N, C-alpha and C positions, 0 to 999 in steps of 0.2 A: 065122458070126456069133459075136461075143465073148460069153463067159458073165459079163461084168461090165458095170457101167454106165459106168465110165471106164477108161482105160488110162493108166498113168504113162509119160511120154516126155520125156526130157531135162529133168527138173524141172518139167514141165507136166502137165496132165491133159487127155487127149483123149477127148471123149465118144464113146460107141458108140451104135448105133441104139436101145438101151434107154433113152437119156436124152432122146429127142426129145419135143417138146411138141405140143399140138393146134392152136396158133394159126398157126404158120408152120413149114413143113417144114425150114427152115434154123435153127430156134431150139429151145432146150431147154425141157423142162418145169421149172418153178421148183423142184419137189420134189427133182430130181436134185442141183443145186448146194447146196440147203439141207441135204441129208443129208451131202454131201461137206464142207461148211464145219463142220457140227456135229461130225463125227468129228474134224476138225482142232482144234476148240475143246476136245474131250475130252482130246486128247493134250497140250495146251499146259501147260508146266511153268514155274515152280512153281505149285502150287495145285490139281492134279488131284484132291486129296482133298476139295475143296469140291464142292458140288452145284450144277449148272446149274439156275437157277430161272426164267430168262427168256431167250428167244432172239428176235432181231429181224433181219429181212432187208429191205433196201430195194432193190428190183429197178429199178435206174436205167435200164436199157436191156434190150431183148430179149437173152437170153443166147445167143450164136451157137454154131452147131455147128462149133466151131474149138478149137484148143488154148487152155487156160485156165491162168492162173497165180494162185496163192493165197498171200497173206501174212497172218500172224496176229501179234498183239501183246497184251500186258497193259497196258491203259491205266491202270487203277487197281489197283496191287498191294495185298495185304493178307492177313491171316490169317483174317479173318471174312468179308470182302466183296471181290470182285474184279470189275472190268469188263474184258471182252475185246473186241477189235476184229478185223475181217478185211476185206480187200479182195480182190475177185475181178476179174481183168483179162483182156482178150483183145487181143493186139497192142498192149499198152500202154495201152489205153482202159479206164477204170473201168466195170465192168458192174454189180457188186453190192457194196453196203456192208452188213456184218453186225456184230452185237454180241451179247454174252452177259453175263449177270450170274451170277456164282458166289457162293454164300453157304454159311456153316456150316449143317449140317442141324439140324433141330429136335431137341432132346434126347428120348431115349426116355421119360424120367421127367417127366411133366407132371401138374399138379394135376388132380384129378377134374373132368370136365366141360369141360376146356380144349380138347380136340381136337374140332373140328366139321368136317363135310364141306362142300364148296362146293355152292352151289345149281346144279342142272343144267338144261340147256335144256329137256329134256322136262318137268321139274317147273315151269320158268318159264312154260310155256305153259298150265298149269292155274291157273285163277283162285283156287282154294282151296289152292294149294300151300303157303302159309305160314300158313294159318289155325291158330290155336292154338299156334303155335311160340313158344318162348321168345325174347325179343328178341335174345339173344346167340347163338342157335344157327343153324346153317346148315340148309338144307333136307335132308331125308333123301335119301341117294343113290338114284338110279334107274339102275341098271346096264343095259346092253344085253344081250339074249340073245347067247350065245356064237357064234363063227364057224361052229360045226357047225350052227347054226340057219339060216344064210344060204344063198342060192342062188349057185353059181358063175356069174359072168358075165364075159365079155371085154368090157371097157368102153373105148370111145374116142369122145370127143366128135365127132371129125371123120368117124367112120363108116368109116374105111379099115381095111385088113387089114395095113398095114405095122407093123413093130415100133415101140414107143414106150414111154415111161415108164409110161403108163397101161395099155397093151394087153399088153406083153410083160414089163416089169420087175415089174409088180404082179400078185399074185393077189388077186382080190376075191370076197368073199362078201356079197351084198346081203340085208338084212333087209326092204327096201322095193323097190318097183318102180323099177329104175334109169332107166327112160325116162319116168317121170311127173315133171312139174315140181314144184318145191317141196322142203320139208325131206326129208332122207334119212338113213338109217342104214346104214353099210357097214363091214365089216371088210376090212383090207388087210394083206398082208405082202409084202415084197420077195422076189422069187424069186432074185435074183442079188446077189453082193457089189458094193460100190461099186468096189473095185479087186481085181484077181486076187490070191487067197491071203490077203485080209484079212477077218476075220470082221466081220459087222455087229453094231453095238451096238444095244440097244433104243432109245436116244435118237436115234441117227441114223435108225433106222426111223421113229420118231415124227415127226421133222422132215420126212422125205420124204413121209409120208402127210398131214401137216397142210396141205400146200399144195393138196390136192384139195377143200377145202371148197366153193369157188365152183363147181367143176365138177360135183360129185355133187348139190349142191342147186340147180342152175341153175333159174331161173324164166323165162328167155328162150330162144327157139330158137337153137341154135348157128348155123344156116345164115343167120340174119337179123341177129344181134347178136354183138358181142364183149363179153365181161365179164371182162377180164384183171385179175388182181390186181397192184397196184403195190408191195405189201409183204406181209409175213407176220410176225405177232408171236405168240409162244407163251409162255404163262404156265403153270408147272407147280406142282402141289401136292405131288407126290412123283415119284420116278424111275420110269419105265415098266419093265416086265418082259416078257420073252418076245418072240416073233416077230410076233404079231398086234397091230395097232393099229386101234381102232374110231373112226369119226367119226359123231357125231350132229350134222348140219350143217344150216344154213338160210342163205338169202340174203335180205337186206333192201335194197330199193330205194326211194328217195324221189325222184320226179320234181322236178327243180330242186334237188335236194340231192345226197347222196352214196350210193354203193353200198357195202354191207358184207356180208361173209360171216363167220359165226361158227360154231365147232364145239366141242363138248365132246369131248375126247380120252379114249379108254379103252384099257386093256389088259384081259386076261381076268380080272384081279382087280377091276376097277372103274374109275371115272373117275380120270384122272391130271392133267387140266388143261384149258386152253382155247386155241383158236387164232382169230386175227382177221386178216382180209384186207380192205384197202381196194381197191375195184373201180373200174376205168375202163370205163364202159359207153357204147357208141355203136352206131348202126346200121352195118352193113357198106356 
């Protein structure tokens, strides 16, 4: 078995067993191409000195277990703001469309009181979270206990022992019961590089992990329902650091409405941003 998630072959990317997803044995987990595309965005010049503040992935079709081609471009050039685009294809068919927004970083020197943290999902669930807060201030950060506090669990929604992006590519440390339905907190780190000999960046790790929000916070039984995300959007307040990425995730379903999974993203220093997934929910 390969030690990487993809192999480079004749200008294309061939998935390995570590990229496989839970819904179809012939399809990939969305986190694998999300990480691959993010790494390509990070390399795109000119403008790599700007910071990626937003990532978006439209998963137009199931991503096949087949050779994939990837093309990137700078849609909006600029010294302060750039918009990037990517298309992922298989056999000439468009599979995923992605975008990124790169911006100049916030200056280190700010007026006193200007820097405020984002409100976190764990704080959002407390009725008194904002009581007494200054109108212009964000909620106080509520960080997750570190990875060392979590329980190692081999996690796969389909319950099989075969390699997959969840089961073999990711190491997971759960702070909550992984088999209990509802909100969940879990730390993850990729065990393998995306491509042989290429080091993983923290941002690529984050993109690959963010796509797990709907799976770890599932509120429906996998054997009776599908709850596949049709997209993934990531907003960052700062750049992630290190190997471990934490999810504080929950799924929201409204009968007759839409399904949404949201997650606060963490590194070991604290929260770094949020991820959102639009869900397609139906009985099997």
